[in-house]
Every structure is written in structure tokens, then in C-alpha cells.
C-alpha positions, 0 to 999 in steps of 0.5 A, a space after each residue: 244360561 238358557 240362551 247360551 244353551 240354545 245357541 250351542 245346540 247342534 239343531 238350534 231351531 228344533 231345540 227352541 221348538 222342543 223347549 217351547 213345546 215342553 213349556 206349553 205341556 207344563 202350562 196345560 198340566 199346571 193344575 195336575 202339578 199342583 195337586 201332585 205336589 200337595 199330595 206329596 206334602 200330605 203323604 210326607 206326614 208333616 202336618 201344617 196349619 190349613 192357612 199355611 198349606 193354602 199359602 204353599 199351594 198359592 206359591 206352587 200354582 204361581 211358580 208352576 205357571 210362571 216357569 212354564 211361560 218362561 220355558 215356553 219362550 215368554 222371557 224371564 220377566 214373566 216370573 217377576 209377578 210370581 216372585 213378588 207374590 212368593 216374597 210376600 207370602 214368605 214374609 208373612 210366614 216368617 213374620 207370623 212364625 207360621 212355618 219353619 225355614 226347613 218346611 218351606 225348603 222341603 216343599 220347594 224341593 218337592 215341587 221341583 221334583 214333581 216339575 222334573 217328573 212331569 218334564 221327563 214324561 212330556 219329553 218322552 211323550 213328545 219325543 223332544 231332543 235330549 238337549 231340550 229336556 236338559 235345558 228345561 230341567 236346568 231352568 226349573 232348578 234355576 227357578 227353585 234356587 232363585 225361589 230359595 234365595 228370595 225365601 232366605 232373604 225374607 226369613 233373614 229380614 224378618 229375623 233381623 226385624 224380630 231381633 230389633 223388636 226384641 231388643 226394643 222390648 227388652 229396653 222397654 221392660 228394663 225401663 218399666 222395671 226401674 221407672 214409674 209408668 205414669 210419670 216416667 220418673 225412677 221408681 223405688 227399685 232405681 231410687 234405692 239403687 241410686 241411694 246405695 251409690 250415694 251412701 257409698 260415695 258419702 262414706 268414701 268422700 265424707 260428703 253429705 247425702 239426704 233423702 226428702 220424702 214428699 207426700 201430697 196432702 189430701 190426695 185421696 179426697 181429690 181422687 174420691 171427688 174428681 176421679 182417678 183420671 184427674 188424680 193421675 193427671 195431677 200426679 203427672 203435673 206434680 212430677 213435672 213441677 217438682 222436676 223443674 226445681 230439682 238440680 240435675 245432680 240430684 234425683 227425683 223419683 215416685 215411690 208409688 201413690 202420691 209419694 215422691 222422693 228427692 235424693 240429694 248430695 254434695 253441692 245441692 246440700 251446701 245450704 242444707 236440705 231444708 232449702 231444697 224442701 222449701 223450693 219443693 214446697 214453693 213449686 206447688 204453690 201455684 194452682 194446677 190447670 188440668 183437663 183438656 182446656 185447663 178448666 179444672 184448677 187445683 191447688 195442692 200442698 205437700 208434707 216433706 220428711 228429711 233424713 240425712 247423714 250416714 245410714 246402713 242402707 238405702 231402705 233405712 234412709 228412706 224409712 227415716 225420711 218417711 217417718 219425718 214426713 208423717 211428723 210434718 203431716 201431723 204438725 199441720 201439713 204443707 211443711 217439712 220436718 227433719 228426722 230426729 231420734 225418737 220419731 220412730 217410736 212416735 210414728 209406731 205409736 201413731 200407726 198402732 193407734 191408726 190400726 186400732 181406730 180402724 177396728 174401733 167401730 166394728 168392735 163397738 168401742 165408740 160411744 157418745 157423751 152428751 153436754 147439756 145446753 141452756 137458754 140463758 134468759 131463764 136457764 132452762 135446758 134446751 138440749 144436748 150436744 153429742 160428743 164422741 168418745 173412744 173406749 179402748 180395751 187397753 188404752 182406756 178412754 181415748 180423748 177426742 184430740 188424740 183420735 179425731 184428727 186421725 179420723 179426718 186424715 184417714 177419711 174414717 171420719 165419714 163412716 164414724 160420722 155416719 154412726 154418730 148421726 144414727 146414734 145421736 138421732 136414735 137417743 134423742 128420739 128415745 128421750 123425747 118419747 120418754 118426756 124430755 123435750 130436748 134437741 140434739 146437736 151433732 158436729 159434722 166434719 169438713 170431710 163429711 161436708 165435701 160430698 152429697 153423701 152427708 145429705 143422705 146420711 142425715 135423711 137415713 138417721 132421721 128416717 131410722 129414728 123417726 126423730 122430728 127434723 126440727 129437733 136436730 141441729 147440724 154444727 159445722 165449723 166456720 173454717 169448714 164453711 169457707 173451704 168451698 163456698 158454692 158447694 157448701 151453700 148448695 149442700 146446707 140448703 138441701 139439709 135445711 130443706 129436710 127441716 134440720 137446723 144448722 149452726 156455725 161452730 167455733 164462730 169468730 175463728 174462721 174470718 168469714 165475712 158478713 156477706 158470706 154469713 148472709 149466704 148460708 142458711 144458718 140458724 145459730 152462731 156458736 161463739 168460740 170458747 176462746 172469746 168467752 175465756 177472754 171475758 175474764 182477762 180484759 175489756 176487749 173480750 167484752 167488746 168482742 162478745 157484744 159485737 158477735 151477739 149484736 151481729 147475730 141479732 142483726 142477722 136474726 140468728 141465735 147466738 150461743 156461747 161455748 165453754 162457760 166456766 165462771 159465774 162472771 162469764 155467765 152474768 156478762 153473757 146474760 147482760 149482752 142478751 146472748 141466747 144460749 150457752 153450755 159449759 162446765 159451769 152447768 154440766 160436764 159431758 155426761 153418759 146416757 144415764 147421767 144425762 137422764 138423771 140431770 134432766 130429771 133433777 132439773 125437771 123436779 126442782 126448777 131451782 136446782 140448776 141455779 143453785 148448782 151453778 152458784 155452788 160451782 161459781 168459785 170453782 175453776 173448771 177446765 174448758 169443755 170438750 
């Protein structure tokens, strides 16, 4: 357009010269033009961020110089660099929402007006041809139009990019709202929706539908001992393992924590949901290799509850599957259970017992009973075994079999076990100060032995009570010993170094080998009462007792018979030279006062115990607890 204007002028040479002079005048006035433009933007009353103002000034300065050079005759290409810089700045302003399109447009027009005023003033001062002024004003207007076009393109590009980003974010939020962020599986919200759809189809088509509620066994222990990082990695691995055996027509989801669910219908249930549950349990049998190099190997099991058939809602079906899962867990874990009517009441009672149990320690509802132990050679008392009891305000005395498994399952056994150690050591120290030279045996659970905290708990109990460590025996079941042999040996060795005695409880039931026994720092073997009761029924029982006693003697370990109830059993044990024993034949578990009275009676009359035993010899008593 500029070239055509120049070609049509009546005085071509003079016109070209005048246009160039105006361009040079603009170059000389670049700084003043920028200042004047800035002044106008400030006096307009529109306040913008300092960074935005600086960007406008850069555009103004670059555009002024580029247009002046173009007018001076350097050609349109001299504006390319300024155009690139302006586009970049426009893009930044749009991306950061630093300025609106209206603000940028107004400032561009203010710059055009300042440029036009400067050209008119220069044209008057330089006395150029009117055509030259018209041509340069046209070139400034063209520059503004190109600038505005680039600006609109930048803002439109950014708008599209923002729309795409918002759309992507919306999709992500929608996914997160219906999926578990750790495993990527459907979460409870999506699972409930799918179950509702399945139930509707089931009602319409009279087809079966089932929910399988999956809960990992002992997952809390993994988190506590190996950390939440390993726990999260395990959950992802379990999700992948379960997903590998779930049919594509079914759905696997994570409800939270270590809880998963499979919902199945029609073909998947043709052989029954029990088959689906068996496939899920089989999928977990092989160890998981965790960590960057697979250095951590874990084997986990799960308890599965199955609920099937028509339900009023998805929540009801999932609730019944959850109830059945608890039934499977209480029945021994690593199994499945199918929901039956009446289970809900059982679970409700169990839950209520759980809540009461969590408050029992705080309410001082636990107490200890003490069952005396004796040297079978001369029937002299050697000590007592501490046995925990629970006196509930409404339930009365709750038997250990009803709450100890629940303590183990919930992990409360660690805190309660610490209390038992403290109370037993305190009571034993008190008795010894009163002149009863007895020892105290305390049972320790597998959960307690899983961490080094047990060592500190024993140290604290001994220090607080000032009990002679040699008077304390820690009893650990044979099955607990075999759970993690290396760590168990290390912890038992540390306990032994405190001066405390160690006994293997329920010996003969855990299938430990002679090689294993020799590794443990054990002082006594407590022969399980099932072997003692076997003495009454067959000759094989006598052979087993003889073998176990001889094993103890070969290892220089004391032998201890549990659950002695009849004179015949006592006689056979004495004949086999078993070292110690306890049972209802001698005494039931007693409270503190009754224990003191018992020992006082034995101390006052050495014949009192044999006479009492003889009197009870013909009476059948229940097994000791």
C-alpha cells in the first residue's frame, strides 16, 4: 500500500524524501513517544500491575522504533523482530491473565494517537508534503491493525489452550471423584453406582448378582513395621494381582484402606461366587516382591465376605458382604464366608465388644488372676502364672477366649500386654518383699514380639517394680517363635540379657524342630495340656510325654506340664521326672487375696498341698485357663 501511494504521488522524489524525513524524526523522538504514551495510560485512571505496565512499555518502545525505521525506508521486514517480541509478550499476558484484551487494545490505540500527533507536529515543523503525512499516518494505522491482529491471535490461542486444559482438568477431577488415586481402581462412589445398575438388571432379568468384600489380613502390622510406603506399594500390587483374575464383565474396586470389592453377575456366577472367592484367594498365595529391586518379599492373605441375591440397595448388599467378611476373619482368616441371616446380630455384638474393649484399660476393668506352679519332685510352690481377666460393668467377668483374640486382631494387645507386665511385676515384687519367694510368669503375644518395643516394656516393668529379673519368666507360644525366626532370636537374646527367663508355651503344637530349639535362648518348655489329657486315654500319650521330657533334659531345659487335673496324670509326670507343673488339681487361678492365703496355708503346713491334692484326686475338673 505504501509503495503504491508513493508511485501515484505527483512529486515522487519529494514524496519519498518527505516520508523518510518523518521516519527519522520519529526515531529521534522514540523516547518521548514512549513517555507520552505511558503518561496517557497513567492519567486514564486504569491501574495495572507494575509488571504488566513494564510489558506495555516494552511493546511501545519496540513498535515505535520498528515503525519509524519502516517509514524511514528500511522496508517492512524491519518490523519482524518487534512483531515476534510483541507476540511473545501478548502470549505471556494472556497465559497469566495479567491483562484483559480490552486493556491491551486501548493502550495500542493510545500509542497510535501519540504517534499520529508526533507525525503531525513533525510534518508542520519540517514542512513536508500533505501526501507524505497521509502516507505515514496510514503506515502507523496499518501497524496498529497488524499488532491488534497478532494480539487477538495470541489471546485466542491461549483461550483454546485454556479451554483444553480446563477440559482435561475436568476429566481428571471426574476420574478422581470416581476412582482411587493410589490404585486407579473404581472407588466406593463408582462401585455403589455399578451395584445399583447390577441390581436393577438382576430384578429385570432374574439374573444373579453378588458382592465379594475383600480385606487383607494383618495389613496394619505391615504398615507399622515396614512403613506406609511399602504398604502403599503392596496395595498397588494386590490391586494388580486381583485385577488379573477378575473377569472383564465384573468390576474390581477399592473401598479404602486395605478393603477391596468385586461385584459379579450372570456368567461369572454360573459356578457360584465361592469359585470367584477361591480364585481371589489363590491369586494372593505367591509372595509379592516389593522395593526398587524386589528386595522386600511379603506374603499376604485375605478374608472375603460374600453376599448375593436381591437387596433393596447397593449399600445393603455391600453391608452384608462386609458382615460376612468379618465372619471369615473371626473364623481364622485366609478364607471366605457367605452371608447368612443372623450374622448381622453377631457382628453387632462383636463390634460392641470391640468398642467396650478399647475403653476397658482406661476404665481399669482388667485385672490379673494368678495360678500357682509347683516343683513336681517335692510339690513345693515355685511361683504363679499371671492370667488376664476382664470385669465388664454389664457383661460381668468376660472369659479370655472371648476377648484376647480381639485384642490381637485390633492391635490393642500391645498396650494391654504392657499393662500386664507392669502389674504382674509390681505384684510379684510386693509378694517377695512380704516373704513369699515366688517367681512370676507372663504370657507375651506374637504382636508384642513383632517389635523391639517389647524389650523396652520389660525393662520399664522391671525398673518400675524393682523386681529381680531372675524372678520374671516370659512365656511365648511355640507357633509365635516360628513366625520370624531371625528377628525372634535377636529379641529373645536381648530379653535374656536382661536376666529374664524365657519359656516356650504350648510346646509340642508348633512343629518346631530340634535345630530351631537349640537356636532360642530358652529356659523352660511348657508341655501343652492336650498331651497331658492324652495320658488318661492311651499309651501313646505316655510315650509322647516321655519323649518331650527327655528332649528337655537333652537340651538342659526345664520341663513344665500344663493342665494337670488328675492324680494319675501327676503320678505319670513324676515318674517321667517332669520338673514342674500347674493345673486345677493343685489350684485354680486365684485373685491376689486368695493367692496369698494359698501360699500362707502351704507355708504353715507342708502337708497341706499333698492332702488337698489327694482330696481332689477323684474329682474331674475342667481344664485350666
